[in-house]
PAZATI-439665 format. One line per 4 residues: number of its first residue (from 1); for each residue x, y, z of N, C-alpha, C. Coordinates in nm, 2 decimals, decimal comma, always signed. Example, Ala and Ser with C-alpha at 12.3 -4.5 7.8 and 13.67 -1.06 7.14 Angstrom:
1> +1,32 -0,57 +0,78 +1,23 -0,45 +0,78 +1,32 -0,33 +0,78  +1,28 -0,22 +0,71 +1,37 -0,11 +0,71 +1,29 +0,00 +0,79
END
This chain:
1> +1,59 -8,05 -2,22 +1,63 -8,12 -2,31 +1,65 -8,10 -2,36  +1,56 -8,03 -2,48 +1,65 -8,00 -2,61 +1,67 -7,82 -2,57  +1,77 -7,80 -2,74 +1,80 -7,64 -2,72 +1,69 -7,58 -2,82  +1,67 -7,48 -2,80 +1,58 -7,38 -2,87 +1,60 -7,40 -2,97
5> +1,53 -7,40 -3,06 +1,50 -7,41 -3,25 +1,45 -7,30 -3,29  +1,57 -7,25 -3,37 +1,61 -7,13 -3,41 +1,57 -7,13 -3,55  +1,59 -7,21 -3,65 +1,59 -7,19 -3,78 +1,52 -7,32 -3,83  +1,44 -7,22 -3,96 +1,40 -7,39 -4,03 +1,43 -7,37 -4,17
9> +1,43 -7,50 -4,22 +1,46 -7,49 -4,34 +1,33 -7,55 -4,45  +1,33 -7,51 -4,57 +1,17 -7,51 -4,61 +1,25 -7,55 -4,74  +1,24 -7,68 -4,79 +1,29 -7,73 -4,93 +1,18 -7,67 -5,02  +1,22 -7,59 -5,15 +1,15 -7,54 -5,22 +1,17 -7,57 -5,36
13> +1,26 -7,63 -5,42 +1,33 -7,62 -5,52 +1,24 -7,73 -5,63  +1,16 -7,79 -5,59 +1,08 -7,89 -5,68 +1,02 -7,82 -5,78  +0,97 -7,89 -5,88 +0,94 -7,82 -6,04 +0,82 -7,79 -6,04  +0,72 -7,89 -5,96 +0,56 -7,87 -5,96 +0,51 -7,91 -6,08
17> +0,56 -8,03 -6,14 +0,53 -8,07 -6,29 +0,32 -8,15 -6,27  +0,32 -8,16 -6,11 +0,21 -8,20 -6,14 +0,08 -8,12 -6,14  +0,12 -7,97 -6,11 +0,01 -7,87 -6,14 +0,03 -7,75 -6,29  +0,13 -7,84 -6,37 +0,11 -7,78 -6,50 +0,01 -7,75 -6,54
21> -0,02 -7,64 -6,62 +0,05 -7,49 -6,67 +0,05 -7,43 -6,56  +0,00 -7,43 -6,41 +0,01 -7,34 -6,34 +0,16 -7,30 -6,26  +0,24 -7,41 -6,26 +0,34 -7,38 -6,24 +0,47 -7,38 -6,33  +0,44 -7,32 -6,45 +0,49 -7,33 -6,60 +0,60 -7,21 -6,53
25> +0,54 -7,09 -6,52 +0,67 -6,96 -6,46 +0,62 -6,90 -6,31  +0,53 -6,97 -6,22 +0,47 -6,99 -6,08 +0,57 -7,08 -6,01  +0,63 -7,07 -5,90 +0,66 -7,18 -5,82 +0,53 -7,22 -5,78  +0,52 -7,40 -5,72 +0,41 -7,45 -5,70 +0,38 -7,40 -5,55
29> +0,48 -7,36 -5,49 +0,48 -7,29 -5,31 +0,38 -7,16 -5,32  +0,38 -7,10 -5,44 +0,32 -7,03 -5,45 +0,12 -7,00 -5,50  +0,12 -7,14 -5,53 -0,01 -7,16 -5,53 -0,11 -7,10 -5,40  -0,23 -7,03 -5,43 -0,29 -7,01 -5,28 -0,39 -7,10 -5,25
33> -0,40 -7,13 -5,12 -0,52 -7,18 -5,05 -0,60 -7,09 -4,96  -0,70 -7,06 -4,99 -0,79 -6,96 -5,02 -0,75 -6,84 -5,05  -0,67 -6,75 -4,98 -0,60 -6,65 -5,04 -0,49 -6,62 -4,97  -0,41 -6,71 -4,94 -0,26 -6,72 -4,88 -0,15 -6,82 -4,97
37> -0,07 -6,79 -5,02 +0,00 -6,86 -5,12 +0,07 -7,00 -4,96  +0,07 -7,16 -5,04 +0,12 -7,20 -4,94 +0,25 -7,18 -4,87  +0,37 -7,16 -4,92 +0,45 -7,08 -4,88 +0,42 -7,00 -4,75  +0,33 -6,95 -4,70 +0,29 -6,84 -4,64 +0,22 -6,92 -4,52
41> +0,18 -7,03 -4,56 +0,14 -7,08 -4,41 +0,23 -7,16 -4,39  +0,31 -7,23 -4,43 +0,48 -7,26 -4,38 +0,54 -7,17 -4,33  +0,58 -7,06 -4,34 +0,65 -6,96 -4,26 +0,55 -6,93 -4,13  +0,46 -6,91 -4,13 +0,37 -6,87 -4,02 +0,39 -6,99 -3,91
45> +0,36 -7,07 -3,96 +0,40 -7,21 -3,89 +0,54 -7,21 -3,81  +0,59 -7,19 -3,87 +0,76 -7,19 -3,83 +0,75 -7,09 -3,72  +0,72 -6,97 -3,76 +0,67 -6,84 -3,66 +0,65 -6,84 -3,51  +0,51 -6,91 -3,55 +0,43 -6,93 -3,43 +0,51 -7,04 -3,33
49> +0,61 -7,12 -3,38 +0,69 -7,25 -3,29 +0,82 -7,14 -3,26  +0,81 -7,01 -3,28 +0,92 -6,96 -3,23 +1,07 -6,92 -3,34  +1,05 -7,01 -3,41 +1,15 -6,97 -3,53 +1,16 -6,85 -3,56  +1,30 -6,83 -3,58 +1,36 -6,69 -3,61 +1,41 -6,65 -3,72
53> +1,44 -6,81 -3,83 +1,55 -6,75 -3,94 +1,45 -6,86 -4,07  +1,44 -6,83 -4,15 +1,38 -6,89 -4,24 +1,47 -6,92 -4,36  +1,51 -7,02 -4,40 +1,63 -7,09 -4,48 +1,54 -7,14 -4,62  +1,50 -7,07 -4,75 +1,46 -7,17 -4,83 +1,59 -7,22 -4,94
57> +1,58 -7,35 -5,01 +1,65 -7,38 -5,08 +1,58 -7,40 -5,22  +1,62 -7,32 -5,29 +1,57 -7,26 -5,37 +1,61 -7,38 -5,50  +1,52 -7,37 -5,67 +1,60 -7,37 -5,78 +1,56 -7,27 -5,89  +1,57 -7,26 -5,99 +1,54 -7,13 -6,09 +1,34 -7,15 -6,08
61> +1,35 -7,00 -6,15 +1,20 -6,97 -6,15 +1,18 -6,93 -6,03  +1,26 -6,94 -5,85 +1,22 -6,89 -5,75 +1,19 -6,81 -5,72  +1,24 -6,68 -5,78 +1,21 -6,56 -5,72 +1,12 -6,49 -5,64  +0,97 -6,54 -5,74 +0,84 -6,52 -5,65 +0,85 -6,55 -5,45
65> +0,87 -6,65 -5,47 +0,91 -6,69 -5,31 +0,96 -6,56 -5,24  +1,10 -6,53 -5,25 +1,19 -6,41 -5,22 +1,09 -6,31 -5,25  +1,05 -6,23 -5,38 +1,00 -6,11 -5,34 +0,89 -6,12 -5,25  +0,77 -6,25 -5,23 +0,68 -6,21 -5,15 +0,73 -6,21 -5,02
69> +0,81 -6,24 -4,98 +0,84 -6,18 -4,84 +0,93 -6,08 -4,85  +0,93 -6,00 -4,95 +1,04 -5,84 -4,92 +0,89 -5,78 -4,87  +0,97 -5,66 -4,90 +0,87 -5,52 -4,90 +0,88 -5,48 -5,01  +0,71 -5,42 -5,00 +0,69 -5,40 -5,17 +0,66 -5,28 -5,19
73> +0,80 -5,17 -5,21 +0,71 -5,01 -5,23 +0,62 -5,00 -5,26  +0,59 -4,98 -5,39 +0,48 -4,92 -5,50 +0,35 -5,00 -5,45  +0,34 -5,11 -5,40 +0,21 -5,21 -5,36 +0,14 -5,13 -5,20  +0,28 -5,09 -5,14 +0,27 -5,03 -4,97 +0,19 -4,90 -5,00
77> +0,31 -4,84 -5,08 +0,27 -4,69 -5,11 +0,13 -4,67 -5,15  +0,09 -4,72 -5,25 -0,07 -4,70 -5,27 -0,16 -4,77 -5,19  -0,15 -4,85 -5,09 -0,24 -4,92 -5,06 -0,27 -4,77 -4,91  -0,16 -4,71 -4,88 -0,16 -4,60 -4,78 -0,22 -4,45 -4,83
81> -0,17 -4,46 -5,01 -0,30 -4,33 -5,10 -0,39 -4,39 -5,07  -0,44 -4,50 -5,08 -0,58 -4,54 -5,09 -0,68 -4,55 -5,02  -0,58 -4,50 -4,91 -0,66 -4,52 -4,71 -0,69 -4,66 -4,72  -0,63 -4,78 -4,70 -0,63 -4,91 -4,73 -0,60 -4,96 -4,62
85> -0,58 -4,92 -4,50 -0,49 -4,89 -4,39 -0,48 -5,07 -4,35  -0,60 -5,12 -4,33 -0,62 -5,23 -4,32 -0,52 -5,33 -4,37  -0,54 -5,36 -4,54 -0,49 -5,41 -4,59 -0,34 -5,45 -4,58  -0,26 -5,30 -4,56 -0,17 -5,24 -4,55 -0,14 -5,32 -4,42
89> -0,18 -5,25 -4,31 -0,13 -5,40 -4,16 -0,12 -5,52 -4,20  -0,21 -5,60 -4,29 -0,22 -5,72 -4,32 -0,08 -5,77 -4,37  -0,01 -5,68 -4,44 +0,04 -5,74 -4,51 +0,19 -5,72 -4,45  +0,23 -5,60 -4,34 +0,33 -5,57 -4,23 +0,33 -5,65 -4,12
93> +0,21 -5,76 -4,08 +0,18 -5,83 -3,99 +0,28 -6,00 -4,01  +0,28 -6,03 -4,16 +0,33 -6,14 -4,14 +0,48 -6,13 -4,26  +0,52 -6,02 -4,25 +0,63 -5,99 -4,36 +0,76 -6,02 -4,24  +0,84 -6,12 -4,29 +0,97 -6,13 -4,18 +1,02 -6,03 -4,17
97> +1,12 -6,01 -4,04 +1,20 -5,92 -4,03 +1,37 -5,89 -4,12  +1,35 -5,77 -4,15 +1,50 -5,77 -4,29 +1,62 -5,86 -4,20  +1,65 -6,00 -4,28 +1,77 -6,07 -4,26 +1,73 -6,23 -4,19  +1,58 -6,23 -4,17 +1,55 -6,25 -4,12 +1,50 -6,44 -4,21
101> +1,49 -6,41 -4,37 +1,50 -6,54 -4,50 +1,63 -6,48 -4,58  +1,71 -6,60 -4,60 +1,76 -6,67 -4,69 +1,76 -6,75 -4,77  +1,80 -6,75 -4,89 +1,80 -6,83 -4,96 +1,90 -6,86 -5,04  +1,90 -7,06 -5,02 +2,02 -7,13 -5,13 +1,97 -7,15 -5,22
105> +2,05 -7,15 -5,36 +2,06 -7,29 -5,45 +2,04 -7,37 -5,41  +2,00 -7,48 -5,46 +2,00 -7,63 -5,43 +2,09 -7,68 -5,61  +2,08 -7,65 -5,73 +2,13 -7,67 -5,82 +2,09 -7,77 -5,88  +2,12 -7,87 -5,84 +2,09 -8,01 -5,92 +2,00 -8,09 -5,83
109> +1,88 -8,13 -5,90 +1,75 -8,24 -5,85 +1,78 -8,29 -5,78  +1,86 -8,32 -5,68 +1,91 -8,44 -5,60 +1,82 -8,54 -5,45  +1,72 -8,47 -5,47 +1,64 -8,49 -5,36 +1,60 -8,41 -5,24  +1,55 -8,45 -5,15 +1,52 -8,41 -5,01 +1,66 -8,39 -4,93
113> +1,72 -8,50 -4,92 +1,84 -8,49 -4,82 +1,96 -8,41 -4,89  +1,95 -8,40 -4,95 +2,01 -8,29 -5,07 +2,04 -8,17 -5,05  +1,86 -8,11 -5,06 +1,84 -7,99 -5,02 +1,84 -7,94 -4,89  +1,81 -8,04 -4,75 +1,91 -8,00 -4,63 +2,00 -7,98 -4,61
117> +2,12 -8,07 -4,68 +2,28 -8,03 -4,70 +2,29 -7,93 -4,70  +2,22 -7,88 -4,80 +2,24 -7,72 -4,89 +2,23 -7,67 -4,76  +2,15 -7,68 -4,70 +2,12 -7,53 -4,57 +2,27 -7,60 -4,49  +2,37 -7,66 -4,45 +2,43 -7,73 -4,38 +2,54 -7,56 -4,31
121> +2,60 -7,49 -4,39 +2,63 -7,37 -4,34 +2,58 -7,26 -4,27  +2,43 -7,28 -4,36 +2,36 -7,15 -4,27 +2,29 -7,19 -4,15  +2,33 -7,33 -4,13 +2,28 -7,40 -3,99 +2,34 -7,38 -3,86  +2,46 -7,44 -3,92 +2,57 -7,45 -3,82 +2,52 -7,57 -3,74
125> +2,60 -7,57 -3,64 +2,57 -7,69 -3,52 +2,45 -7,63 -3,38  +2,33 -7,62 -3,48 +2,23 -7,64 -3,36 +2,13 -7,70 -3,40  +2,07 -7,78 -3,36 +1,90 -7,85 -3,40 +1,83 -7,79 -3,46  +1,75 -7,81 -3,57 +1,66 -7,69 -3,69 +1,54 -7,78 -3,71
129> +1,48 -7,70 -3,78 +1,32 -7,78 -3,85 +1,31 -7,79 -4,01  +1,30 -7,83 -4,03 +1,25 -7,93 -4,19 +1,13 -7,88 -4,20  +1,06 -7,79 -4,25 +0,90 -7,81 -4,30 +0,88 -7,80 -4,45  +0,85 -7,88 -4,52 +0,76 -7,93 -4,67 +0,66 -7,90 -4,69
133> +0,63 -7,75 -4,76 +0,52 -7,68 -4,79 +0,39 -7,72 -4,79  +0,43 -7,82 -4,89 +0,35 -7,92 -4,96 +0,24 -7,95 -4,87  +0,28 -8,02 -4,77 +0,19 -8,08 -4,65 +0,15 -7,98 -4,56  +0,03 -7,95 -4,60 -0,04 -7,80 -4,46 -0,10 -7,90 -4,37
137> -0,11 -7,84 -4,26 -0,20 -7,87 -4,14 -0,27 -7,80 -4,07  -0,40 -7,83 -4,08 -0,52 -7,76 -4,02 -0,55 -7,79 -3,87  -0,52 -7,74 -3,75 -0,45 -7,77 -3,61 -0,49 -7,66 -3,57  -0,50 -7,72 -3,41 -0,53 -7,57 -3,30 -0,40 -7,52 -3,28
141> -0,35 -7,61 -3,26 -0,18 -7,62 -3,23 -0,09 -7,63 -3,33  +0,00 -7,48 -3,39 +0,04 -7,50 -3,54 +0,16 -7,68 -3,50  +0,13 -7,72 -3,59 +0,18 -7,85 -3,61 +0,39 -7,84 -3,59  +0,45 -7,74 -3,61 +0,59 -7,72 -3,57 +0,56 -7,69 -3,42
145> +0,47 -7,61 -3,38 +0,47 -7,58 -3,23 +0,48 -7,74 -3,16  +0,38 -7,81 -3,16 +0,37 -7,96 -3,14 +0,49 -7,99 -3,14  +0,64 -8,06 -3,23 +0,68 -8,07 -3,24 +0,80 -8,02 -3,18  +0,81 -7,87 -3,14 +0,92 -7,84 -3,05 +0,87 -7,88 -2,88
149> +0,78 -7,87 -2,86 +0,71 -7,85 -2,72 +0,77 -7,99 -2,69  +0,76 -8,14 -2,77 +0,81 -8,28 -2,76 +0,99 -8,24 -2,77  +1,01 -8,16 -2,83 +1,19 -8,19 -2,85 +1,26 -8,10 -2,73  +1,17 -8,03 -2,68 +1,21 -7,93 -2,52 +1,19 -8,05 -2,43
153> +1,11 -8,17 -2,46 +1,13 -8,25 -2,34 +1,21 -8,36 -2,38  +1,25 -8,42 -2,49 +1,29 -8,55 -2,54 +1,41 -8,49 -2,58  +1,47 -8,37 -2,61 +1,61 -8,38 -2,70 +1,62 -8,44 -2,87  +1,65 -8,47 -2,90 +1,71 -8,52 -3,04 +1,65 -8,50 -3,14
157> +1,58 -8,65 -3,26 +1,50 -8,56 -3,33 +1,38 -8,58 -3,34  +1,29 -8,53 -3,39 +1,20 -8,60 -3,39 +1,06 -8,58 -3,48  +1,01 -8,62 -3,55 +0,95 -8,60 -3,67 +0,79 -8,62 -3,65  +0,71 -8,55 -3,72 +0,55 -8,55 -3,77 +0,50 -8,72 -3,79
161> +0,44 -8,78 -3,76 +0,37 -8,92 -3,81 +0,26 -8,91 -3,81  +0,21 -9,01 -3,92 +0,05 -9,02 -3,94 -0,01 -9,16 -3,99  -0,08 -9,18 -3,93 -0,11 -9,35 -4,00 -0,15 -9,35 -4,11  -0,13 -9,41 -4,25 -0,16 -9,40 -4,31 -0,22 -9,54 -4,36
165> -0,35 -9,54 -4,47 -0,34 -9,69 -4,48 -0,21 -9,81 -4,57  -0,23 -9,94 -4,54 -0,12 -9,99 -4,55 -0,08 -9,98 -4,71  -0,21 -9,99 -4,82 -0,13 -10,01 -4,91 -0,12 -9,87 -5,00  -0,08 -9,80 -4,88 +0,02 -9,62 -4,92 +0,12 -9,65 -4,88
169> +0,21 -9,72 -4,78 +0,30 -9,73 -4,75 +0,41 -9,69 -4,86  +0,39 -9,77 -4,94 +0,49 -9,69 -5,06 +0,55 -9,54 -5,14  +0,45 -9,47 -5,03 +0,46 -9,33 -5,07 +0,53 -9,27 -4,99  +0,59 -9,34 -4,86 +0,61 -9,26 -4,76 +0,73 -9,32 -4,70
173> +0,81 -9,22 -4,61 +0,92 -9,28 -4,53 +0,87 -9,33 -4,40  +0,85 -9,47 -4,35 +0,77 -9,57 -4,24 +0,85 -9,62 -4,14  +0,79 -9,54 -4,03 +0,89 -9,59 -3,92 +0,83 -9,75 -3,86  +1,00 -9,81 -3,77 +1,00 -9,89 -3,73 +0,99 -9,87 -3,58
177> +0,88 -9,92 -3,47 +0,91 -9,84 -3,39 +0,94 -9,93 -3,27  +1,01 -9,90 -3,17 +1,05 -9,98 -3,05 +0,92 -9,98 -2,91  +0,84 -9,89 -2,86 +0,78 -9,83 -2,82 +0,65 -9,72 -2,83  +0,55 -9,76 -2,77 +0,43 -9,70 -2,88 +0,30 -9,62 -2,76
181> +0,28 -9,50 -2,73 +0,22 -9,50 -2,59 +0,07 -9,42 -2,69  +0,06 -9,37 -2,80 -0,05 -9,38 -2,88 +0,01 -9,21 -2,95  +0,08 -9,16 -2,85 +0,09 -9,01 -2,91 +0,26 -8,98 -2,94  +0,30 -9,07 -2,91 +0,47 -9,02 -2,93 +0,55 -9,18 -2,93
185> +0,59 -9,22 -3,06 +0,64 -9,33 -3,09 +0,82 -9,27 -3,06  +0,85 -9,46 -3,03 +1,00 -9,40 -3,04 +1,08 -9,50 -3,10  +1,13 -9,46 -3,23 +1,16 -9,53 -3,32 +1,31 -9,58 -3,36  +1,31 -9,71 -3,37 +1,44 -9,84 -3,38 +1,44 -9,84 -3,52
189> +1,39 -9,77 -3,61 +1,46 -9,82 -3,77 +1,34 -9,71 -3,85  +1,36 -9,68 -3,98 +1,32 -9,58 -4,06 +1,35 -9,73 -4,22  +1,21 -9,73 -4,30 +1,23 -9,76 -4,40 +1,15 -9,66 -4,53  +1,23 -9,65 -4,61 +1,19 -9,54 -4,72 +1,08 -9,65 -4,84
193> +0,97 -9,55 -4,87 +0,87 -9,65 -4,95 +0,86 -9,76 -4,97  +0,86 -9,84 -4,84 +0,84 -9,97 -4,87 +0,73 -10,04 -4,89  +0,68 -10,17 -5,00 +0,60 -10,21 -5,01 +0,49 -10,28 -4,94  +0,37 -10,25 -4,91 +0,24 -10,26 -4,81 +0,33 -10,42 -4,71
197> +0,35 -10,52 -4,75 +0,43 -10,65 -4,73 +0,51 -10,61 -4,64  +0,62 -10,55 -4,66 +0,73 -10,51 -4,59 +0,73 -10,42 -4,51  +0,60 -10,31 -4,52 +0,62 -10,20 -4,38 +0,68 -10,25 -4,26  +0,75 -10,24 -4,18 +0,75 -10,24 -4,04 +0,61 -10,21 -3,92
201> +0,57 -10,05 -4,04 +0,42 -10,04 -3,96 +0,33 -9,94 -4,07  +0,24 -9,85 -4,02 +0,21 -9,82 -4,13 +0,18 -9,61 -4,10  +0,29 -9,60 -3,96 +0,32 -9,47 -3,95 +0,43 -9,44 -3,99  +0,36 -9,33 -4,06 +0,40 -9,23 -4,20 +0,49 -9,12 -4,16
205> +0,63 -9,07 -4,19 +0,63 -8,91 -4,17 +0,60 -8,83 -4,27  +0,55 -8,73 -4,26 +0,48 -8,62 -4,31 +0,60 -8,49 -4,31  +0,59 -8,39 -4,35 +0,70 -8,33 -4,38 +0,72 -8,19 -4,23  +0,73 -8,25 -4,20 +0,78 -8,16 -4,08 +0,89 -8,24 -4,00
209> +1,01 -8,20 -3,95 +1,11 -8,29 -3,88 +1,14 -8,17 -3,78  +1,22 -8,22 -3,68 +1,31 -8,17 -3,59 +1,44 -8,25 -3,57  +1,57 -8,21 -3,68 +1,68 -8,28 -3,65 +1,78 -8,20 -3,58  +1,88 -8,30 -3,56 +2,01 -8,24 -3,51 +2,12 -8,27 -3,57
213> +2,22 -8,15 -3,56 +2,31 -8,10 -3,67 +2,44 -8,23 -3,72  +2,41 -8,35 -3,63 +2,47 -8,47 -3,70 +2,44 -8,54 -3,77  +2,30 -8,48 -3,85 +2,24 -8,51 -4,00 +2,32 -8,51 -4,09  +2,41 -8,36 -4,08 +2,48 -8,34 -4,21 +2,58 -8,39 -4,23
217> +2,67 -8,45 -4,14 +2,78 -8,55 -4,18 +2,75 -8,68 -4,23  +2,60 -8,74 -4,18 +2,59 -8,88 -4,25 +2,49 -8,86 -4,38  +2,45 -8,73 -4,42 +2,41 -8,72 -4,59 +2,52 -8,68 -4,69  +2,63 -8,63 -4,64 +2,75 -8,60 -4,67 +2,80 -8,75 -4,71
221> +2,79 -8,85 -4,67 +2,84 -8,95 -4,71 +2,72 -9,05 -4,73  +2,61 -9,05 -4,69 +2,49 -9,12 -4,80 +2,49 -9,13 -4,96  +2,50 -9,23 -4,99 +2,53 -9,21 -5,12 +2,37 -9,22 -5,18  +2,33 -9,23 -5,33 +2,22 -9,21 -5,38 +2,13 -9,35 -5,34
225> +2,00 -9,29 -5,28 +1,95 -9,37 -5,30 +1,82 -9,42 -5,36  +1,67 -9,43 -5,35 +1,59 -9,44 -5,40 +1,55 -9,36 -5,49  +1,54 -9,37 -5,58 +1,48 -9,27 -5,74 +1,61 -9,26 -5,77  +1,73 -9,26 -5,74 +1,86 -9,20 -5,79 +1,92 -9,06 -5,70
229> +1,83 -9,05 -5,57 +1,83 -8,96 -5,52 +1,90 -8,94 -5,32  +1,94 -8,84 -5,30 +2,01 -8,85 -5,18 +1,88 -8,84 -5,10  +1,85 -8,98 -5,01 +1,79 -8,94 -4,93 +1,74 -8,90 -4,78  +1,68 -8,81 -4,73 +1,66 -8,75 -4,65 +1,67 -8,89 -4,50
233> +1,57 -8,97 -4,55 +1,55 -9,10 -4,44 +1,66 -9,19 -4,44  +1,75 -9,22 -4,57 +1,87 -9,25 -4,53 +1,99 -9,21 -4,42  +1,99 -9,07 -4,43 +2,05 -9,01 -4,33 +2,02 -9,04 -4,20  +1,84 -9,01 -4,18 +1,82 -9,00 -4,04 +1,87 -9,16 -3,95
237> +1,84 -9,27 -4,08 +1,86 -9,43 -4,00 +1,99 -9,41 -3,96  +2,13 -9,34 -4,01 +2,24 -9,31 -3,89 +2,19 -9,25 -3,79  +2,13 -9,22 -3,75 +2,10 -9,09 -3,62 +2,04 -9,26 -3,48  +1,97 -9,33 -3,57 +1,91 -9,44 -3,47 +2,03 -9,53 -3,38
241> +2,01 -9,53 -3,27 +2,07 -9,63 -3,18 +2,17 -9,47 -3,11  +2,20 -9,35 -3,15 +2,31 -9,28 -3,11 +2,23 -9,13 -3,05  +2,11 -9,11 -3,11 +2,05 -8,99 -3,04 +1,90 -9,07 -3,05  +1,82 -8,95 -2,93 +1,68 -8,98 -2,91 +1,62 -8,94 -3,04
245> +1,53 -9,06 -3,10 +1,43 -9,01 -3,23 +1,33 -9,07 -3,19  +1,22 -8,95 -3,24 +1,13 -8,98 -3,19 +0,97 -8,94 -3,29  +0,89 -8,99 -3,28 +0,77 -8,99 -3,43 +0,61 -8,92 -3,32  +0,57 -8,82 -3,37 +0,46 -8,76 -3,29 +0,36 -8,76 -3,36
249> +0,28 -8,85 -3,32 +0,14 -8,84 -3,40 +0,06 -8,66 -3,34  +0,06 -8,63 -3,43 +0,03 -8,49 -3,43 -0,11 -8,41 -3,44  -0,12 -8,35 -3,34 -0,30 -8,33 -3,36 -0,33 -8,23 -3,45  -0,43 -8,24 -3,53 -0,48 -8,17 -3,67 -0,47 -8,29 -3,79
253> -0,51 -8,22 -3,91 -0,55 -8,29 -4,05 -0,45 -8,21 -4,19  -0,41 -8,33 -4,20 -0,29 -8,28 -4,29 -0,36 -8,29 -4,44  -0,31 -8,21 -4,51 -0,38 -8,18 -4,66 -0,24 -8,20 -4,78  -0,22 -8,27 -4,83 -0,13 -8,31 -4,95 -0,11 -8,19 -5,06
257> -0,07 -8,04 -5,07 -0,08 -7,98 -5,12 -0,02 -8,03 -5,26  +0,09 -8,13 -5,26 +0,19 -8,17 -5,39 +0,07 -8,19 -5,47  -0,06 -8,25 -5,47 -0,17 -8,34 -5,52 -0,27 -8,26 -5,56  -0,33 -8,24 -5,65 -0,42 -8,20 -5,71 -0,57 -8,21 -5,62
261> -0,61 -8,31 -5,61 -0,73 -8,37 -5,54 -0,72 -8,30 -5,37  -0,54 -8,37 -5,30 -0,49 -8,28 -5,20 -0,50 -8,09 -5,17  -0,48 -8,06 -5,29 -0,52 -7,92 -5,28 -0,63 -7,87 -5,30  -0,72 -7,91 -5,35 -0,88 -7,89 -5,39 -0,94 -7,91 -5,25
265> -0,89 -7,99 -5,14 -0,93 -8,08 -5,02 -0,90 -7,97 -4,93  -0,77 -7,90 -4,97 -0,72 -7,83 -4,85 -0,79 -7,69 -4,90  -0,83 -7,64 -4,97 -0,87 -7,49 -5,01 -1,03 -7,51 -4,98  -1,08 -7,64 -4,96 -1,25 -7,66 -4,88 -1,21 -7,63 -4,75
269> -1,11 -7,71 -4,70 -1,09 -7,75 -4,53 -1,07 -7,60 -4,49  -0,96 -7,53 -4,56 -0,91 -7,40 -4,47 -1,04 -7,28 -4,51  -1,13 -7,32 -4,61 -1,19 -7,21 -4,59 -1,29 -7,26 -4,51  -1,37 -7,34 -4,52 -1,49 -7,39 -4,39 -1,43 -7,38 -4,27
273> -1,27 -7,30 -4,22 -1,24 -7,30 -4,10 -1,22 -7,17 -4,11  -1,23 -7,07 -4,22 -1,26 -6,93 -4,18 -1,40 -6,86 -4,19  -1,41 -6,79 -4,09 -1,52 -6,73 -4,05 -1,57 -6,66 -4,14  -1,51 -6,57 -4,24 -1,51 -6,52 -4,30 -1,56 -6,54 -4,46
277> -1,53 -6,67 -4,47 -1,58 -6,75 -4,61 -1,67 -6,86 -4,56  -1,70 -6,92 -4,46 -1,75 -7,04 -4,46 -1,86 -7,04 -4,46  -1,99 -6,97 -4,45 -2,09 -6,99 -4,45 -2,12 -6,99 -4,60  -2,09 -6,93 -4,66 -2,10 -6,90 -4,81 -2,07 -7,03 -4,87
281> -1,95 -7,08 -4,85 -1,85 -7,17 -4,90 -1,97 -7,27 -4,92  -2,02 -7,30 -4,76 -2,11 -7,41 -4,75 -2,26 -7,42 -4,86  -2,32 -7,33 -4,86 -2,40 -7,23 -4,93 -2,30 -7,31 -5,09  -2,22 -7,30 -5,13 -2,19 -7,36 -5,26 -2,13 -7,46 -5,29
285> -2,11 -7,53 -5,16 -2,10 -7,67 -5,17 -2,20 -7,74 -5,15  -2,32 -7,69 -5,14 -2,47 -7,79 -5,10 -2,53 -7,80 -5,23  -2,47 -7,62 -5,35 -2,56 -7,60 -5,45 -2,50 -7,69 -5,54  -2,37 -7,70 -5,55 -2,32 -7,78 -5,61 -2,35 -7,94 -5,62
289> -2,36 -7,98 -5,50 -2,37 -8,13 -5,46 -2,51 -8,16 -5,52
END
């Protein structure tokens, strides 16, 4: 049913104020979990799902993101000269091909919906993925690949969801569902950051979306919503009833790297999942505890 998902949008214009002073001159998406920047995990997840075009919606001070995915002739030549061929191969393995990465400036901090709208001309008339790098998912099957597989069955719009404690509904977009088999929920309503007492469920959207190009028309006419921003949720609401819309309870654990504790937790969890550092890290954690 679904079209192949070829393009992904990465909204990366945020200032990262929660991580100052680290983010004063460096984008928060370049903060590392173990030994890779958060943005690289996001791009590798997209590529594992068959995505070929990567669109960064950036702001000022974000050139380090573009540089990270560019060829670095001096570094690559130095590694070659020093015989560090394994390190050289490791870099070449994850570098996108020329022309696969595009970057567009958001210019005004008008929110997630506005960031997605900025990518309209680069997306064209096809369904596409949105990945928020702050949400890092440790899973057997990459989270976006799980969404792509659902989209192939259902078509339309698919978002990754997880149950949150009721007192946390005010932090997320929350689903109102018409049916739910425990894995896939059919969505009949969406509410942005509802108070716990008003939340229609505790199923919250995390930073993984597959959306149809119809969203752009709605985002263009959606006024400013919560926080004076153009909310992606408000645009998605307009798709309901016109196109299939599903929430997938994905397999895996999500870590909020936009938050200090979530970021530290991600470093520990991803470290423990890595055979090269796990045993030593376990020893350190036990010694510190």
